[in-house]
N, CA, C, O and the ligand as a Tripos MOL2 file, in Angstrom:
@<TRIPOS>MOLECULE
protein
  289   287    73     0     0
PROTEIN
NO_CHARGES

@<TRIPOS>ATOM
      1 N         -88.5300   -3.8260  -57.4660 N.3       1 MET1
      2 CA        -89.3080   -2.6340  -57.7580 C.3       1 MET1
      3 C         -90.3580   -2.4610  -56.6690 C.2       1 MET1
      4 O         -91.0250   -3.4130  -56.2650 O.2       1 MET1
      5 N         -90.4870   -1.2140  -56.2030 N.am      2 ARG2
      6 CA        -91.4310   -0.9380  -55.1260 C.3       2 ARG2
      7 C         -92.3150    0.2420  -55.5150 C.2       2 ARG2
      8 O         -91.9420    1.0820  -56.3350 O.2       2 ARG2
      9 N         -93.4990    0.2800  -54.9020 N.am      3 CYS3
     10 CA        -94.4020    1.4080  -55.1000 C.3       3 CYS3
     11 C         -93.7730    2.6430  -54.4560 C.2       3 CYS3
     12 O         -93.2920    2.5860  -53.3250 O.2       3 CYS3
     13 N         -93.7820    3.7450  -55.1800 N.am      4 THR4
     14 CA        -93.1630    4.9710  -54.6790 C.3       4 THR4
     15 C         -93.9290    5.5240  -53.4790 C.2       4 THR4
     16 O         -93.3410    6.1570  -52.6020 O.2       4 THR4
     17 N         -95.2280    5.2870  -53.4420 N.am      5 ARG5
     18 CA        -96.0680    5.8970  -52.4070 C.3       5 ARG5
     19 C         -96.0970    5.0700  -51.1280 C.2       5 ARG5
     20 O         -95.9330    5.6130  -50.0360 O.2       5 ARG5
     21 N         -96.3050    3.7500  -51.2560 N.am      6 CYS6
     22 CA        -96.4790    2.9270  -50.0620 C.3       6 CYS6
     23 C         -95.3510    1.9250  -49.8760 C.2       6 CYS6
     24 O         -95.3330    1.1960  -48.8850 O.2       6 CYS6
     25 N         -94.4250    1.8750  -50.7970 N.am      7 HIS7
     26 CA        -93.2270    1.0360  -50.7140 C.3       7 HIS7
     27 C         -93.5260   -0.4570  -50.6990 C.2       7 HIS7
     28 O         -92.7060   -1.2470  -50.2330 O.2       7 HIS7
     29 N         -94.6840   -0.8510  -51.2010 N.am      8 ARG8
     30 CA        -94.9580   -2.2790  -51.3230 C.3       8 ARG8
     31 C         -94.2130   -2.8220  -52.5280 C.2       8 ARG8
     32 O         -94.0360   -2.1210  -53.5240 O.2       8 ARG8
     33 N         -93.7760   -4.0670  -52.4390 N.am      9 PRO9
     34 CA        -93.0790   -4.6490  -53.5880 C.3       9 PRO9
     35 C         -94.0430   -4.8760  -54.7530 C.2       9 PRO9
     36 O         -95.1820   -5.2990  -54.5600 O.2       9 PRO9
     37 N         -93.5680   -4.5900  -55.9530 N.am     10 LEU10
     38 CA        -94.3880   -4.7160  -57.1570 C.3      10 LEU10
     39 C         -93.7160   -5.6850  -58.1160 C.2      10 LEU10
     40 O         -92.4940   -5.6860  -58.2620 O.2      10 LEU10
     41 N         -94.5180   -6.4970  -58.7560 N.am     11 ILE11
     42 CA        -94.0180   -7.3310  -59.8470 C.3      11 ILE11
     43 C         -94.1840   -6.5570  -61.1480 C.2      11 ILE11
     44 O         -93.2410   -6.4140  -61.9260 O.2      11 ILE11
     45 N         -95.4090   -6.0550  -61.3730 N.am     12 VAL12
     46 CA        -95.6860   -5.2290  -62.5500 C.3      12 VAL12
     47 C         -96.3420   -3.9500  -62.0430 C.2      12 VAL12
     48 O         -97.3890   -4.0260  -61.4000 O.2      12 VAL12
     49 N         -95.7710   -2.7850  -62.3060 N.am     13 PRO13
     50 CA        -96.3990   -1.5500  -61.8330 C.3      13 PRO13
     51 C         -97.6820   -1.2590  -62.6090 C.2      13 PRO13
     52 O         -97.7630   -1.5000  -63.8130 O.2      13 PRO13
     53 N         -98.6810   -0.7370  -61.8990 N.am     14 ALA14
     54 CA        -99.9330   -0.3670  -62.5560 C.3      14 ALA14
     55 C         -99.7830    0.9520  -63.2870 C.2      14 ALA14
     56 O        -100.4470    1.1840  -64.2980 O.2      14 ALA14
     57 N         -98.9140    1.8200  -62.7830 N.am     15 ALA15
     58 CA        -98.6950    3.1140  -63.4350 C.3      15 ALA15
     59 C         -97.2470    3.5170  -63.2190 C.2      15 ALA15
     60 O         -96.6750    3.2680  -62.1580 O.2      15 ALA15
     61 N         -96.6750    4.1230  -64.2050 N.am     16 THR16
     62 CA        -95.3020    4.6060  -64.1240 C.3      16 THR16
     63 C         -95.2940    6.0650  -64.5330 C.2      16 THR16
     64 O         -95.8050    6.4300  -65.5920 O.2      16 THR16
     65 N         -94.7110    6.8960  -63.6840 N.am     17 VAL17
     66 CA        -94.6150    8.3180  -63.9580 C.3      17 VAL17
     67 C         -93.1320    8.6610  -64.0410 C.2      17 VAL17
     68 O         -92.3660    8.3670  -63.1240 O.2      17 VAL17
     69 N         -92.7370    9.2820  -65.1420 N.am     18 THR18
     70 CA        -91.3490    9.6720  -65.3140 C.3      18 THR18
     71 C         -91.1430   11.0540  -64.7100 C.2      18 THR18
     72 O         -91.7810   12.0250  -65.1170 O.2      18 THR18
     73 N         -90.2530   11.1270  -63.7450 N.am     19 THR19
     74 CA        -89.9580   12.3960  -63.0930 C.3      19 THR19
     75 C         -88.5090   12.7730  -63.3630 C.2      19 THR19
     76 O         -87.7860   12.0580  -64.0570 O.2      19 THR19
     77 N         -88.1030   13.8910  -62.8120 N.am     20 ARG20
     78 CA        -86.7200   14.3390  -62.9950 C.3      20 ARG20
     79 C         -85.7420   13.3430  -62.3730 C.2      20 ARG20
     80 O         -84.6030   13.2150  -62.8220 O.2      20 ARG20
     81 N         -86.1960   12.6410  -61.3380 N.am     21 HIS21
     82 CA        -85.3170   11.7160  -60.6410 C.3      21 HIS21
     83 C         -85.4440   10.3000  -61.1730 C.2      21 HIS21
     84 O         -84.9120    9.3680  -60.5690 O.2      21 HIS21
     85 N         -86.1310   10.1200  -62.2800 N.am     22 GLY22
     86 CA        -86.2790    8.7860  -62.8450 C.3      22 GLY22
     87 C         -87.7360    8.3640  -62.8440 C.2      22 GLY22
     88 O         -88.6340    9.1830  -62.6490 O.2      22 GLY22
     89 N         -87.9610    7.0760  -63.0630 N.am     23 ALA23
     90 CA        -89.3200    6.5670  -63.1530 C.3      23 ALA23
     91 C         -89.8560    6.2670  -61.7630 C.2      23 ALA23
     92 O         -89.1960    5.6030  -60.9640 O.2      23 ALA23
     93 N         -91.0600    6.7610  -61.4760 N.am     24 SER24
     94 CA        -91.7630    6.4230  -60.2430 C.3      24 SER24
     95 C         -92.8230    5.4030  -60.5870 C.2      24 SER24
     96 O         -93.6470    5.6300  -61.4730 O.2      24 SER24
     97 N         -92.8080    4.2840  -59.8930 N.am     25 THR25
     98 CA        -93.7780    3.2280  -60.1610 C.3      25 THR25
     99 C         -94.7920    3.1870  -59.0310 C.2      25 THR25
    100 O         -94.4710    3.4280  -57.8670 O.2      25 THR25
    101 N         -96.0260    2.8750  -59.4080 N.am     26 TYR26
    102 CA        -97.1130    2.8250  -58.4370 C.3      26 TYR26
    103 C         -97.8730    1.5270  -58.6030 C.2      26 TYR26
    104 O         -98.0420    1.0270  -59.7160 O.2      26 TYR26
    105 N         -98.3270    0.9870  -57.4880 N.am     27 GLY27
    106 CA        -99.1640   -0.2030  -57.5020 C.3      27 GLY27
    107 C        -100.5850    0.1640  -57.8940 C.2      27 GLY27
    108 O        -100.9050    1.3430  -58.0420 O.2      27 GLY27
    109 N        -101.4330   -0.8320  -58.0630 N.am     28 PRO28
    110 CA       -102.8010   -0.5500  -58.5330 C.3      28 PRO28
    111 C        -103.6160    0.2720  -57.5460 C.2      28 PRO28
    112 O        -104.4030    1.1210  -57.9640 O.2      28 PRO28
    113 N        -103.4500    0.0450  -56.2600 N.am     29 VAL29
    114 CA       -104.2470    0.7780  -55.2640 C.3      29 VAL29
    115 C        -103.8300    2.2360  -55.2300 C.2      29 VAL29
    116 O        -104.6760    3.1300  -55.2560 O.2      29 VAL29
    117 N        -102.5250    2.4770  -55.1720 N.am     30 CYS30
    118 CA       -102.0440    3.8570  -55.1110 C.3      30 CYS30
    119 C        -102.3180    4.5840  -56.4220 C.2      30 CYS30
    120 O        -102.6340    5.7740  -56.4070 O.2      30 CYS30
    121 N        -102.2040    3.9020  -57.5430 N.am     31 ALA31
    122 CA       -102.4760    4.5420  -58.8290 C.3      31 ALA31
    123 C        -103.9330    4.9580  -58.9180 C.2      31 ALA31
    124 O        -104.2420    6.0270  -59.4440 O.2      31 ALA31
    125 N        -104.8350    4.1190  -58.4070 N.am     32 GLU32
    126 CA       -106.2570    4.4610  -58.4300 C.3      32 GLU32
    127 C        -106.5340    5.6300  -57.4920 C.2      32 GLU32
    128 O        -107.3040    6.5290  -57.8320 O.2      32 GLU32
    129 N        -105.9140    5.6260  -56.3180 N.am     33 ARG33
    130 CA       -106.1500    6.7010  -55.3550 C.3      33 ARG33
    131 C        -105.5650    8.0150  -55.8320 C.2      33 ARG33
    132 O        -106.0850    9.0790  -55.4960 O.2      33 ARG33
    133 N        -104.4800    7.9630  -56.6200 N.am     34 MET34
    134 CA       -103.8680    9.1790  -57.1190 C.3      34 MET34
    135 C        -104.5300    9.6590  -58.4040 C.2      34 MET34
    136 O        -104.2110   10.7360  -58.9090 O.2      34 MET34
    137 N        -105.4480    8.8610  -58.9290 N.am     35 GLY35
    138 CA       -106.1590    9.2790  -60.1210 C.3      35 GLY35
    139 C        -105.3300    9.1910  -61.3780 C.2      35 GLY35
    140 O        -105.5690    9.9330  -62.3310 O.2      35 GLY35
    141 N        -104.3640    8.3020  -61.3990 N.am     36 LEU36
    142 CA       -103.5420    8.1510  -62.6000 C.3      36 LEU36
    143 C        -104.3490    7.3960  -63.6470 C.2      36 LEU36
    144 O        -104.9120    6.3370  -63.3700 O.2      36 LEU36
    145 N        -104.3970    7.9390  -64.8220 N.am     37 SER37
    146 CA       -105.1830    7.3100  -65.8810 C.3      37 SER37
    147 C        -104.3580    6.2150  -66.5380 C.2      37 SER37
    148 O        -103.1320    6.1700  -66.4260 O.2      37 SER37
    149 N        -105.0570    5.3570  -67.2100 N.am     38 GLY38
    150 CA       -104.3930    4.2990  -67.9570 C.3      38 GLY38
    151 C        -103.8920    3.1660  -67.0910 C.2      38 GLY38
    152 O        -102.9670    2.4520  -67.4790 O.2      38 GLY38
    153 N        -104.4920    2.9860  -65.9100 N.am     39 ILE39
    154 CA       -104.0380    1.8970  -65.0640 C.3      39 ILE39
    155 C        -104.7540    0.6200  -65.4570 C.2      39 ILE39
    156 O        -105.8200    0.6420  -66.0730 O.2      39 ILE39
    157 N        -104.1480   -0.4780  -65.0890 N.am     40 ASN40
    158 CA       -104.7120   -1.7830  -65.3840 C.3      40 ASN40
    159 C        -105.7770   -2.0890  -64.3360 C.2      40 ASN40
    160 O        -105.4550   -2.4930  -63.2180 O.2      40 ASN40
    161 N        -107.0440   -1.8960  -64.6970 N.am     41 ARG41
    162 CA       -108.1160   -2.0560  -63.7130 C.3      41 ARG41
    163 C        -108.3390   -3.5110  -63.3230 C.2      41 ARG41
    164 O        -108.8910   -3.7880  -62.2580 O.2      41 ARG41
    165 N        -107.9260   -4.4230  -64.1560 N.am     42 ALA42
    166 CA       -108.0930   -5.8320  -63.8090 C.3      42 ALA42
    167 C        -107.1610   -6.2250  -62.6640 C.2      42 ALA42
    168 O        -107.4070   -7.2220  -61.9860 O.2      42 ALA42
    169 N        -106.0940   -5.4530  -62.4420 N.am     43 ALA43
    170 CA       -105.1590   -5.7580  -61.3690 C.3      43 ALA43
    171 C        -105.6280   -5.2070  -60.0350 C.2      43 ALA43
    172 O        -105.0060   -5.4780  -59.0080 O.2      43 ALA43
    173 N        -106.7130   -4.4390  -60.0260 N.am     44 LEU44
    174 CA       -107.2090   -3.8560  -58.7820 C.3      44 LEU44
    175 C        -107.8590   -4.9220  -57.9130 C.2      44 LEU44
    176 O        -108.4450   -5.8710  -58.4330 O.2      44 LEU44
    177 N        -107.7610   -4.7740  -56.5990 N.am     45 PRO45
    178 CA       -108.5370   -5.6420  -55.7230 C.3      45 PRO45
    179 C        -110.0280   -5.3830  -55.9180 C.2      45 PRO45
    180 O        -110.4260   -4.3220  -56.3980 O.2      45 PRO45
    181 N        -110.8340   -6.3510  -55.5440 N.am     46 ALA46
    182 CA       -112.2690   -6.2710  -55.8180 C.3      46 ALA46
    183 C        -112.9050   -5.0670  -55.1420 C.2      46 ALA46
    184 O        -113.8930   -4.5410  -55.6540 O.2      46 ALA46
    185 N        -112.3760   -4.6100  -54.0070 N.am     47 GLY47
    186 CA       -112.9660   -3.4970  -53.2940 C.3      47 GLY47
    187 C        -112.8260   -2.1810  -54.0090 C.2      47 GLY47
    188 O        -113.6360   -1.2790  -53.7960 O.2      47 GLY47
    189 N        -111.8310   -2.0430  -54.8440 N.am     48 LEU48
    190 CA       -111.6150   -0.7900  -55.5490 C.3      48 LEU48
    191 C        -112.1690   -0.8090  -56.9550 C.2      48 LEU48
    192 O        -112.1620    0.2120  -57.6440 O.2      48 LEU48
    193 N        -112.6470   -1.9580  -57.3850 N.am     49 ARG49
    194 CA       -113.2140   -2.0490  -58.7300 C.3      49 ARG49
    195 C        -114.6450   -1.5680  -58.7040 C.2      49 ARG49
    196 O        -115.4160   -1.9360  -57.8180 O.2      49 ARG49
    197 N        -114.9970   -0.7570  -59.6590 N.am     50 ARG50
    198 CA       -116.3780   -0.3290  -59.7590 C.3      50 ARG50
    199 C        -117.1630   -1.4310  -60.4470 C.2      50 ARG50
    200 O        -116.7520   -1.8980  -61.5090 O.2      50 ARG50
    201 N        -118.2730   -1.8570  -59.8770 N.am     51 PRO51
    202 CA       -119.0230   -2.9240  -60.5170 C.3      51 PRO51
    203 C        -119.6460   -2.4410  -61.8220 C.2      51 PRO51
    204 O        -120.0410   -1.2840  -61.9620 O.2      51 PRO51
    205 N        -119.7160   -3.3550  -62.7520 N.am     52 ARG52
    206 CA       -120.3250   -3.0420  -64.0300 C.3      52 ARG52
    207 C        -121.8230   -2.8250  -63.8190 C.2      52 ARG52
    208 O        -122.4750   -3.5980  -63.1170 O.2      52 ARG52
    209 N        -122.3530   -1.7920  -64.4160 N.am     53 ALA53
    210 CA       -123.7730   -1.4880  -64.2720 C.3      53 ALA53
    211 C        -124.5960   -2.5990  -64.9160 C.2      53 ALA53
    212 O        -124.3590   -2.9970  -66.0560 O.2      53 ALA53
    213 N        -125.5550   -3.0780  -64.1590 N.am     54 GLN54
    214 CA       -126.3640   -4.1790  -64.6670 C.3      54 GLN54
    215 C        -127.8170   -3.7480  -64.7360 C.2      54 GLN54
    216 O        -128.3080   -2.9960  -63.8940 O.2      54 GLN54
    217 N        -128.4800   -4.2390  -65.7470 N.am     55 GLN55
    218 CA       -129.8980   -3.9810  -65.9030 C.3      55 GLN55
    219 C        -130.6410   -5.1380  -65.2590 C.2      55 GLN55
    220 O        -130.6170   -6.2640  -65.7570 O.2      55 GLN55
    221 N        -131.3080   -4.8460  -64.1360 N.am     56 THR56
    222 CA       -132.0400   -5.9060  -63.4450 C.3      56 THR56
    223 C        -133.5060   -5.5190  -63.4140 C.2      56 THR56
    224 O        -134.0260   -5.1180  -62.3720 O.2      56 THR56
    225 N        -134.1580   -5.6350  -64.5300 N.am     57 THR57
    226 CA       -135.5730   -5.3370  -64.6050 C.3      57 THR57
    227 C        -136.3100   -6.6260  -64.9480 C.2      57 THR57
    228 O        -136.6010   -6.9170  -66.1080 O.2      57 THR57
    229 N        -136.5990   -7.3810  -63.8990 N.am     58 THR58
    230 CA       -137.3460   -8.6130  -64.1070 C.3      58 THR58
    231 C        -138.7460   -8.4150  -63.5530 C.2      58 THR58
    232 O        -138.9360   -7.7070  -62.5650 O.2      58 THR58
    233 N        -139.6940   -9.0220  -64.1730 N.am     59 ASP59
    234 CA       -141.0740   -8.9040  -63.7240 C.3      59 ASP59
    235 C        -141.3020   -9.8190  -62.5220 C.2      59 ASP59
    236 O        -140.9950  -11.0100  -62.5620 O.2      59 ASP59
    237 N        -141.8510   -9.2310  -61.4430 N.am     60 ASP60
    238 CA       -142.1720  -10.0060  -60.2520 C.3      60 ASP60
    239 C        -143.5990  -10.5120  -60.3950 C.2      60 ASP60
    240 O        -144.5270   -9.7050  -60.4620 O.2      60 ASP60
    241 N        -143.8000  -11.8220  -60.4440 N.am     61 PRO61
    242 CA       -145.1690  -12.3340  -60.6250 C.3      61 PRO61
    243 C        -146.0660  -12.0660  -59.4300 C.2      61 PRO61
    244 O        -147.2860  -12.1700  -59.5580 O.2      61 PRO61
    245 N        -145.5070  -11.7200  -58.2620 N.am     62 ALA62
    246 CA       -146.3190  -11.4400  -57.0850 C.3      62 ALA62
    247 C        -146.8890  -10.0300  -57.0910 C.2      62 ALA62
    248 O        -147.7220   -9.6910  -56.2510 O.2      62 ALA62
    249 N        -146.4410   -9.1990  -58.0440 N.am     63 GLN63
    250 CA       -146.9320   -7.8270  -58.0830 C.3      63 GLN63
    251 C        -147.8020   -7.6240  -59.3160 C.2      63 GLN63
    252 O        -147.5640   -8.2080  -60.3740 O.2      63 GLN63
    253 N        -148.8270   -6.7700  -59.1500 N.am     64 MET64
    254 CA       -149.6760   -6.4910  -60.2910 C.3      64 MET64
    255 C        -149.0740   -5.3630  -61.1220 C.2      64 MET64
    256 O        -148.3350   -4.5180  -60.6170 O.2      64 MET64
    257 N        -149.4010   -5.3730  -62.3720 N.am     65 ALA65
    258 CA       -148.8780   -4.3470  -63.2590 C.3      65 ALA65
    259 C        -149.6730   -3.0680  -63.0700 C.2      65 ALA65
    260 O        -150.9020   -3.1010  -63.0130 O.2      65 ALA65
    261 N        -148.9880   -1.9550  -62.9740 N.am     66 LEU66
    262 CA       -149.6560   -0.6660  -62.8370 C.3      66 LEU66
    263 C        -149.7230    0.0040  -64.1950 C.2      66 LEU66
    264 O        -148.7420    0.0380  -64.9380 O.2      66 LEU66
    265 N        -150.8730    0.5240  -64.5010 N.am     67 ALA67
    266 CA       -151.0150    1.2750  -65.7410 C.3      67 ALA67
    267 C        -150.5810    2.7090  -65.4530 C.2      67 ALA67
    268 O        -151.2920    3.4600  -64.7860 O.2      67 ALA67
    269 N        -149.4210    3.0770  -65.9580 N.am     68 LEU68
    270 CA       -148.9120    4.4070  -65.7030 C.3      68 LEU68
    271 C        -149.5180    5.3740  -66.7100 C.2      68 LEU68
    272 O        -149.3550    5.2220  -67.9200 O.2      68 LEU68
    273 N        -150.2250    6.3790  -66.1770 N.am     69 GLU69
    274 CA       -150.8800    7.3500  -67.0520 C.3      69 GLU69
    275 C        -150.3180    8.7230  -66.7430 C.2      69 GLU69
    276 O        -149.9050    9.0080  -65.6190 O.2      69 GLU69
    277 N        -150.3110    9.5390  -67.7290 N.am     70 GLN70
    278 CA       -149.8380   10.8990  -67.5550 C.3      70 GLN70
    279 C        -150.9600   11.7430  -66.9670 C.2      70 GLN70
    280 O        -152.0720   11.7540  -67.4950 O.2      70 GLN70
    281 N        -150.6720   12.4570  -65.8630 N.am     71 ALA71
    282 CA       -151.6700   13.2930  -65.2300 C.3      71 ALA71
    283 C        -152.0030   14.4680  -66.1180 C.2      71 ALA71
    284 O        -151.1160   15.1540  -66.6250 O.2      71 ALA71
    285 N        -153.3250   14.7010  -66.3060 N.am     72 ALA72
    286 CA       -153.7280   15.7850  -67.2030 C.3      72 ALA72
    287 C        -154.2530   16.9650  -66.4200 C.2      72 ALA72
    288 O        -154.6400   17.9740  -67.0090 O.2      72 ALA72
    289 ZN        -98.6150    1.8240  -53.3300 Zn       73 ZN73
@<TRIPOS>BOND
     1     1     2 1
     2     2     3 1
     3     3     4 2
     4     3     5 am
     5     5     6 1
     6     6     7 1
     7     7     8 2
     8     7     9 am
     9     9    10 1
    10    10    11 1
    11    11    12 2
    12    11    13 am
    13    13    14 1
    14    14    15 1
    15    15    16 2
    16    15    17 am
    17    17    18 1
    18    18    19 1
    19    19    20 2
    20    19    21 am
    21    21    22 1
    22    22    23 1
    23    23    24 2
    24    23    25 am
    25    25    26 1
    26    26    27 1
    27    27    28 2
    28    27    29 am
    29    29    30 1
    30    30    31 1
    31    31    32 2
    32    31    33 am
    33    33    34 1
    34    34    35 1
    35    35    36 2
    36    35    37 am
    37    37    38 1
    38    38    39 1
    39    39    40 2
    40    39    41 am
    41    41    42 1
    42    42    43 1
    43    43    44 2
    44    43    45 am
    45    45    46 1
    46    46    47 1
    47    47    48 2
    48    47    49 am
    49    49    50 1
    50    50    51 1
    51    51    52 2
    52    51    53 am
    53    53    54 1
    54    54    55 1
    55    55    56 2
    56    55    57 am
    57    57    58 1
    58    58    59 1
    59    59    60 2
    60    59    61 am
    61    61    62 1
    62    62    63 1
    63    63    64 2
    64    63    65 am
    65    65    66 1
    66    66    67 1
    67    67    68 2
    68    67    69 am
    69    69    70 1
    70    70    71 1
    71    71    72 2
    72    71    73 am
    73    73    74 1
    74    74    75 1
    75    75    76 2
    76    75    77 am
    77    77    78 1
    78    78    79 1
    79    79    80 2
    80    79    81 am
    81    81    82 1
    82    82    83 1
    83    83    84 2
    84    83    85 am
    85    85    86 1
    86    86    87 1
    87    87    88 2
    88    87    89 am
    89    89    90 1
    90    90    91 1
    91    91    92 2
    92    91    93 am
    93    93    94 1
    94    94    95 1
    95    95    96 2
    96    95    97 am
    97    97    98 1
    98    98    99 1
    99    99   100 2
   100    99   101 am
   101   101   102 1
   102   102   103 1
   103   103   104 2
   104   103   105 am
   105   105   106 1
   106   106   107 1
   107   107   108 2
   108   107   109 am
   109   109   110 1
   110   110   111 1
   111   111   112 2
   112   111   113 am
   113   113   114 1
   114   114   115 1
   115   115   116 2
   116   115   117 am
   117   117   118 1
   118   118   119 1
   119   119   120 2
   120   119   121 am
   121   121   122 1
   122   122   123 1
   123   123   124 2
   124   123   125 am
   125   125   126 1
   126   126   127 1
   127   127   128 2
   128   127   129 am
   129   129   130 1
   130   130   131 1
   131   131   132 2
   132   131   133 am
   133   133   134 1
   134   134   135 1
   135   135   136 2
   136   135   137 am
   137   137   138 1
   138   138   139 1
   139   139   140 2
   140   139   141 am
   141   141   142 1
   142   142   143 1
   143   143   144 2
   144   143   145 am
   145   145   146 1
   146   146   147 1
   147   147   148 2
   148   147   149 am
   149   149   150 1
   150   150   151 1
   151   151   152 2
   152   151   153 am
   153   153   154 1
   154   154   155 1
   155   155   156 2
   156   155   157 am
   157   157   158 1
   158   158   159 1
   159   159   160 2
   160   159   161 am
   161   161   162 1
   162   162   163 1
   163   163   164 2
   164   163   165 am
   165   165   166 1
   166   166   167 1
   167   167   168 2
   168   167   169 am
   169   169   170 1
   170   170   171 1
   171   171   172 2
   172   171   173 am
   173   173   174 1
   174   174   175 1
   175   175   176 2
   176   175   177 am
   177   177   178 1
   178   178   179 1
   179   179   180 2
   180   179   181 am
   181   181   182 1
   182   182   183 1
   183   183   184 2
   184   183   185 am
   185   185   186 1
   186   186   187 1
   187   187   188 2
   188   187   189 am
   189   189   190 1
   190   190   191 1
   191   191   192 2
   192   191   193 am
   193   193   194 1
   194   194   195 1
   195   195   196 2
   196   195   197 am
   197   197   198 1
   198   198   199 1
   199   199   200 2
   200   199   201 am
   201   201   202 1
   202   202   203 1
   203   203   204 2
   204   203   205 am
   205   205   206 1
   206   206   207 1
   207   207   208 2
   208   207   209 am
   209   209   210 1
   210   210   211 1
   211   211   212 2
   212   211   213 am
   213   213   214 1
   214   214   215 1
   215   215   216 2
   216   215   217 am
   217   217   218 1
   218   218   219 1
   219   219   220 2
   220   219   221 am
   221   221   222 1
   222   222   223 1
   223   223   224 2
   224   223   225 am
   225   225   226 1
   226   226   227 1
   227   227   228 2
   228   227   229 am
   229   229   230 1
   230   230   231 1
   231   231   232 2
   232   231   233 am
   233   233   234 1
   234   234   235 1
   235   235   236 2
   236   235   237 am
   237   237   238 1
   238   238   239 1
   239   239   240 2
   240   239   241 am
   241   241   242 1
   242   242   243 1
   243   243   244 2
   244   243   245 am
   245   245   246 1
   246   246   247 1
   247   247   248 2
   248   247   249 am
   249   249   250 1
   250   250   251 1
   251   251   252 2
   252   251   253 am
   253   253   254 1
   254   254   255 1
   255   255   256 2
   256   255   257 am
   257   257   258 1
   258   258   259 1
   259   259   260 2
   260   259   261 am
   261   261   262 1
   262   262   263 1
   263   263   264 2
   264   263   265 am
   265   265   266 1
   266   266   267 1
   267   267   268 2
   268   267   269 am
   269   269   270 1
   270   270   271 1
   271   271   272 2
   272   271   273 am
   273   273   274 1
   274   274   275 1
   275   275   276 2
   276   275   277 am
   277   277   278 1
   278   278   279 1
   279   279   280 2
   280   279   281 am
   281   281   282 1
   282   282   283 1
   283   283   284 2
   284   283   285 am
   285   285   286 1
   286   286   287 1
   287   287   288 2
@<TRIPOS>SUBSTRUCTURE
     1 MET1         2 RESIDUE 1 A MET
     2 ARG2         6 RESIDUE 1 A ARG
     3 CYS3        10 RESIDUE 1 A CYS
     4 THR4        14 RESIDUE 1 A THR
     5 ARG5        18 RESIDUE 1 A ARG
     6 CYS6        22 RESIDUE 1 A CYS
     7 HIS7        26 RESIDUE 1 A HIS
     8 ARG8        30 RESIDUE 1 A ARG
     9 PRO9        34 RESIDUE 1 A PRO
    10 LEU10       38 RESIDUE 1 A LEU
    11 ILE11       42 RESIDUE 1 A ILE
    12 VAL12       46 RESIDUE 1 A VAL
    13 PRO13       50 RESIDUE 1 A PRO
    14 ALA14       54 RESIDUE 1 A ALA
    15 ALA15       58 RESIDUE 1 A ALA
    16 THR16       62 RESIDUE 1 A THR
    17 VAL17       66 RESIDUE 1 A VAL
    18 THR18       70 RESIDUE 1 A THR
    19 THR19       74 RESIDUE 1 A THR
    20 ARG20       78 RESIDUE 1 A ARG
    21 HIS21       82 RESIDUE 1 A HIS
    22 GLY22       86 RESIDUE 1 A GLY
    23 ALA23       90 RESIDUE 1 A ALA
    24 SER24       94 RESIDUE 1 A SER
    25 THR25       98 RESIDUE 1 A THR
    26 TYR26      102 RESIDUE 1 A TYR
    27 GLY27      106 RESIDUE 1 A GLY
    28 PRO28      110 RESIDUE 1 A PRO
    29 VAL29      114 RESIDUE 1 A VAL
    30 CYS30      118 RESIDUE 1 A CYS
    31 ALA31      122 RESIDUE 1 A ALA
    32 GLU32      126 RESIDUE 1 A GLU
    33 ARG33      130 RESIDUE 1 A ARG
    34 MET34      134 RESIDUE 1 A MET
    35 GLY35      138 RESIDUE 1 A GLY
    36 LEU36      142 RESIDUE 1 A LEU
    37 SER37      146 RESIDUE 1 A SER
    38 GLY38      150 RESIDUE 1 A GLY
    39 ILE39      154 RESIDUE 1 A ILE
    40 ASN40      158 RESIDUE 1 A ASN
    41 ARG41      162 RESIDUE 1 A ARG
    42 ALA42      166 RESIDUE 1 A ALA
    43 ALA43      170 RESIDUE 1 A ALA
    44 LEU44      174 RESIDUE 1 A LEU
    45 PRO45      178 RESIDUE 1 A PRO
    46 ALA46      182 RESIDUE 1 A ALA
    47 GLY47      186 RESIDUE 1 A GLY
    48 LEU48      190 RESIDUE 1 A LEU
    49 ARG49      194 RESIDUE 1 A ARG
    50 ARG50      198 RESIDUE 1 A ARG
    51 PRO51      202 RESIDUE 1 A PRO
    52 ARG52      206 RESIDUE 1 A ARG
    53 ALA53      210 RESIDUE 1 A ALA
    54 GLN54      214 RESIDUE 1 A GLN
    55 GLN55      218 RESIDUE 1 A GLN
    56 THR56      222 RESIDUE 1 A THR
    57 THR57      226 RESIDUE 1 A THR
    58 THR58      230 RESIDUE 1 A THR
    59 ASP59      234 RESIDUE 1 A ASP
    60 ASP60      238 RESIDUE 1 A ASP
    61 PRO61      242 RESIDUE 1 A PRO
    62 ALA62      246 RESIDUE 1 A ALA
    63 GLN63      250 RESIDUE 1 A GLN
    64 MET64      254 RESIDUE 1 A MET
    65 ALA65      258 RESIDUE 1 A ALA
    66 LEU66      262 RESIDUE 1 A LEU
    67 ALA67      266 RESIDUE 1 A ALA
    68 LEU68      270 RESIDUE 1 A LEU
    69 GLU69      274 RESIDUE 1 A GLU
    70 GLN70      278 RESIDUE 1 A GLN
    71 ALA71      282 RESIDUE 1 A ALA
    72 ALA72      286 RESIDUE 1 A ALA
    73 ZN73       289 GROUP 0 **** ****
């Protein structure tokens, strides 16, 4: 089985589209670039994975706390 777009060999296709000529299989990179929904995002290379949003609000002891006031 090969990717229809880039012809790379596939073990498990990330996306399969049924066309008039049969099933077209796509690898994870091509499926992501083509915007096919329902792809297995865990199979994507790290460069194409969107990082999970992280909350990094730690207090820096070297900085003083500012009293934020509303301007009147
Ligand atoms: Zn491909």
